[in-house]
C-alpha positions in Angstrom: 106.3 112.0 84.6 107.2 110.5 88.0 106.5 106.8 88.1 106.6 104.6 91.2 105.2 101.1 90.8 105.2 97.9 92.8 107.0 94.8 91.4 103.9 93.3 89.7 102.6 96.6 88.5 106.0 97.3 86.8 105.1 94.5 84.4 102.5 97.0 82.9 105.6 98.6 81.2 105.9 95.5 79.1 102.7 95.8 77.0 103.1 99.6 77.2 106.5 99.6 75.5 105.4 96.9 73.0 102.3 98.8 71.9 104.3 102.0 71.6 107.0 100.4 69.5 104.4 98.6 67.3 102.5 101.8 66.8 105.6 103.4 65.4 106.2 100.7 62.8 105.3 101.3 59.2 102.7 98.6 58.9 101.5 98.7 62.5 99.1 95.9 63.4 97.6 97.9 66.3 97.6 101.6 67.0 98.0 103.0 70.6 99.1 106.6 70.5 98.6 106.9 74.2 101.3 104.3 74.7 103.7 106.3 72.6 102.9 109.4 74.5 103.5 107.8 77.9 106.7 106.1 76.9 108.0 109.4 75.5 107.0 111.2 78.6 108.7 108.6 80.9 111.8 108.4 78.8 111.8 104.7 79.3 114.4 102.5 77.6 112.1 100.0 76.0 114.8 97.4 75.1 114.4 95.3 78.3 110.6 95.3 77.9 110.2 94.6 74.2 111.6 91.3 73.1 110.4 89.3 70.0 108.2 86.7 71.7 106.7 89.1 74.2 106.1 91.6 71.4 104.3 89.0 69.3 102.3 87.7 72.2 101.1 91.2 73.4 100.2 92.2 69.8 98.3 88.8 69.4 96.4 89.2 72.6 95.6 92.8 71.8 94.2 92.0 68.4 92.2 89.0 69.7 90.7 90.7 72.7 89.8 93.9 70.8 88.0 91.7 68.2 86.1 89.8 70.9 85.0 92.9 72.8 83.9 94.6 69.6 81.7 91.5 68.9 80.2 91.7 72.4 79.6 95.4 72.0 78.0 95.0 68.6 75.4 92.7 70.2 75.0 94.8 73.4 75.9 98.5 72.7 75.3 99.5 76.4 77.8 96.9 77.8 79.5 97.7 81.1 83.1 96.6 80.8 85.5 96.3 83.8 89.3 96.2 83.1 90.8 94.5 86.2 94.5 95.2 86.5 94.3 97.9 83.9 97.9 99.2 84.1 98.3 101.7 81.2 95.9 99.9 78.9 93.9 102.2 76.5 91.6 99.6 75.0 88.6 101.8 75.6 89.8 104.1 72.8 89.9 101.3 70.3 86.5 99.7 71.1 84.4 102.6 72.2 81.0 102.9 70.4 80.0 106.1 72.2 77.7 104.2 74.6 79.6 101.6 76.6 80.5 102.3 80.3 84.1 101.4 81.2 85.9 100.9 84.5 89.7 100.7 85.0 90.6 98.9 88.3 94.1 98.6 89.6 96.1 98.9 92.8 96.5 102.4 94.3 100.1 103.0 92.9 99.1 101.9 89.4 95.9 104.0 89.4 97.9 107.0 90.7 100.3 106.6 87.8 97.5 106.0 85.4 95.7 109.3 86.5 98.9 111.2 85.6 98.8 109.7 82.1 95.1 109.6 81.3 92.6 112.5 81.4 89.2 112.2 82.9 86.9 110.9 80.1 83.1 110.5 79.8 81.9 107.0 80.5 85.4 105.9 81.9 86.0 105.6 85.7 89.4 104.8 87.3 89.2 103.1 90.6 92.0 102.2 93.0 91.3 98.8 94.5 92.3 95.2 94.7 90.8 92.3 92.7 90.7 90.4 96.0 88.5 92.9 97.8 85.1 94.1 96.7 85.0 97.8 97.6 85.2 98.7 93.9 82.1 96.7 93.0 79.5 99.2 94.2 80.2 101.7 91.4 80.1 98.9 88.8 76.9 97.5 90.2 75.3 101.0 90.0 76.3 101.2 86.3 75.1 97.6 85.6 71.7 98.4 87.2 71.3 101.6 85.3 72.1 100.0 81.9 70.2 96.7 82.6 73.0 94.6 81.1 75.3 91.9 82.3 78.9 93.1 82.9 82.0 92.0 81.1 85.3 91.7 83.1 88.7 91.6 81.5 91.7 90.1 83.4 94.7 90.7 81.2 98.1 89.9 82.6 96.6 89.3 86.0 96.0 85.6 86.9 99.6 84.5 86.5 100.5 86.8 89.5 97.7 85.3 91.6 97.6 82.0 93.4 94.7 79.6 92.5 93.3 80.5 96.0 93.4 84.2 95.2 91.8 83.5 91.8 89.0 81.7 93.6 88.5 84.7 95.9 88.2 86.9 92.8 85.7 84.7 91.1 83.6 84.6 94.3 83.6 88.4 94.4 82.3 88.5 90.9 79.6 85.9 91.6 78.5 87.4 94.9 78.4 91.0 93.7 76.9 90.3 90.3 74.4 87.4 91.0 72.5 88.0 87.7 75.6 86.8 85.8 78.3 88.1 83.6 81.3 87.3 81.4 84.9 87.1 82.4 87.6 87.1 79.7 90.9 86.1 81.4 94.4 85.5 80.2 95.8 82.1 81.2 99.4 81.1 81.2 100.7 77.5 81.4 102.1 75.5 84.3 105.2 74.9 82.1 105.8 78.6 81.9 105.5 79.0 85.7 108.3 76.4 86.1 110.4 78.0 83.4 109.7 81.7 84.1 113.5 82.5 84.2 113.4 82.0 80.4 110.6 84.5 79.8 112.2 87.2 77.7 110.8 90.2 79.5 109.2 89.3 82.8 112.6 88.0 83.9 113.8 91.6 83.7 111.4 92.6 86.4 111.0 91.5 90.1 107.6 90.0 89.4 107.1 86.2 89.5 104.5 83.9 88.1 102.7 82.0 90.9 100.1 80.0 89.0 99.3 78.5 85.7 96.8 76.1 84.1 96.7 73.5 81.3 93.1 74.4 80.6 90.7 77.2 81.6 88.5 74.4 83.0 90.7 74.4 86.0 89.6 78.0 86.7 86.0 77.2 86.1 86.1 74.3 88.5 87.2 76.7 91.4 83.7 78.1 91.9 80.4 76.4 91.3 78.4 78.1 88.6 81.3 79.3 86.5 81.4 77.8 82.9 84.3 77.8 80.5 82.8 79.0 77.2 85.9 79.0 74.9 89.6 79.2 75.0 92.1 80.4 72.3 95.9 80.3 72.3 97.7 83.4 71.3 99.4 81.1 68.7 96.3 81.4 66.6 97.1 85.0 65.9 100.9 85.0 66.3 101.5 82.4 63.6 100.0 84.7 60.9 102.9 87.1 61.0 106.3 85.5 61.0 108.1 82.2 60.3 109.7 82.4 63.8 106.3 82.7 65.5 104.9 79.9 63.4 107.8 77.6 64.5 107.3 78.6 68.1 103.5 77.9 67.8 104.3 74.4 66.4 107.2 73.3 68.6 106.5 75.1 71.9 102.7 75.6 71.7 102.1 74.9 75.4 104.4 77.7 76.5 102.1 80.4 75.1 99.3 82.1 76.9 95.6 81.8 76.1 92.4 83.8 76.2 89.7 82.0 78.2 86.1 83.2 78.3 83.9 82.3 81.3 80.3 82.9 82.2 78.3 82.5 85.4 
């Protein structure tokens, strides 16, 4: 498989490698057979993309978001879910109930690579587009109108590569195009991590750079009137369950870890 990705899009190889390696473990906490398939097809050396803290963080965020989405879907089986900055994520396969509508949005080079790896699937649409432009919104709006539900947007591994001004643009796109409201579940990283990105165990091996961080998701909510922070959970909550090393990290360096923040408008 030929793979050409931009600097930020290359970071998609980090969760891909981690999910593939976790799937191969005897007592795997998550299963992602598509990740294994893609890594094997690419022949990627996963060593630079799979370090302990990144591994535990990606597995924690995967478990936490899968659980949250399944809860949302159980309450609204016809949910329309939009994965913004999808990379090689295959969450649809883990949460699908046979009824949800799913959109994977990413930049053209990432979607071109994704289309080589993923077949066309019923109720899943891949769209090349930028989070900072609203051309992709029409297809989502049509699905939302057809289903009569409020959409759910996922921004995993995205906001840290956007400035606060760019995040504000994205939030306004959501609010303007989906005026009846919706839910945004976004990964947040810390200001401390932005300042110390050279110590990040995997991103430092790419050309991507963190450009923003928050101490609280409220800083994101405050960018656009009408956005409300509903809840926020550190990855530490899940990570500390599995190893002494992760528990020590969660205790001593808790502010370094990322968080899931849920917003509504």
